[in-house]
N, C-alpha and C positions, 0 to 999 in steps of 0.2 A: 504494500501500500502505500503511495509516494506521499510524501507530506502534504501536498496540497489535498488528498483524499481526508488526511486524517482531521486536518483543519476544517474540512467541512464536515465531517463524523462528529467531531467532538462536540457541538453545541447543540446536536441532534440528541445524542446521547446523553447529556447534562437534562436537556428538554425535557426527555422520556423521564428521566429518574424523578425530577419536578412533577410532573403531572401525577404520576405511578405513586410518590409520598403524596400527595395533595389528596387523591383520591381515596386513603387510605382512612378506614372511620372504623371506630370503637363499633363493639355488638352493640346493638338494640335491645333493650328488654322492655317485655310486658309487666303492665302491673301483677299479672298473675305470677312471671317468673318471680316477682321481687318479693311478691307474698308466699309463694311456696321457698324462696330459699332462707329467706325472714325466718319462717315455720323450722325450717332443717336446721339453721345457725342458735334457733334458742332452744332446739332438743339437746343439740349437743352441749350449749351453756349450760340446761338442767343437768346431764349428766356429769360436768364438770361440778356441779357443786353436790350431787349426790356424793362424788369422790371426795370433793374437799372437806367434807360435814364426815365422813366415816373411816377409820384406822386405816392407813393405804402400809401399815409395816406390822411386826410381829408383837407390838404392845397396843396400847391403848390410843396412841395419841394420834388426831387429825392434826390434819392443815390449820381446821378452822379455830381451835383449841387457843394456835398463837396467831392468827392472822381471821379474828371471825370477819367474813362478808369481801374477805382479798385486802384487811386493811393492813396497811405495811409491806406492803409488796411490794410495790412503785416498778410496776412492770413497764412502764413507761421508758424508765433509765434503764433497760437494757437495750443492745449488747451495754457492758460496763465493766470495772476489773473489779470482780468479787475476794474481797480477801478471804473469807473463808477457803477458797479456790485456788488465791495464791495467781488469776488469770485471769482474762478478758473473757465476760462469760455470757451466755445465753439463760433468758428466762427458766428455761427449760433445765439446763445446767443447776441453775438454784432448787429447781423444785425437786429434783432427782438427789442432789445434798441433804433436803429437808428429808428426803424419802430415806435416806440412807440412814442417818443420824439421827433427828427427832424421833423418828416414826420406825427404827431400826427395821428396815425394807429393804427389796432390791429394787434398785432403779428401771425406771422405765426409757426404752427405744423415745428418743426424740420424737419419734413419725409413729409411735404408738398413740391407738384411738383414746387410751385415756389421758397420755400428754397433751394430746389436744383440745382433750373436753377440759382436762384444769387448765390449761392456757386460755381456754375460750372463758371460761367462766371467771378465772383474773381480768382480763382485759374488757368484760362484758364487767365487771363490778368498777374499774379503772376508765370506764368511756367518760369521755368529756376531760381528762386532763391530758393537757400540752405532753408530745413527746419530748419528751428530753434524753435520747442516749448520752451514756456516760455520766450522768450527773450523779453525785453522791451529796 
């Protein structure tokens, strides 16, 4: 391809790229979709609350004993350096620390449905609090 042909091709490629980028749109959701998804989310939040209020380990300690209604969990500040873990951690890492230590239980995989439910519950209770990753 000659440089002259290339010079003519570049604007066409750029225009095609811009036109394609401008035509990309987000999915459209119906009110029915939103209602269904809200119901599914709230079911997971309910599961998380049930887990939160029952012992997750070998003793009788539940999350709610130290953190009623997810108080003092500060999920909006994660990821952050977590002193107990000695590293930057996710809220799920801290949940597992609590399961292992005060509750004397087995940690959950970060993608375990129980972990997702617990995090959904915490975040639901903390809704409205501004995000502040890294804050102490």
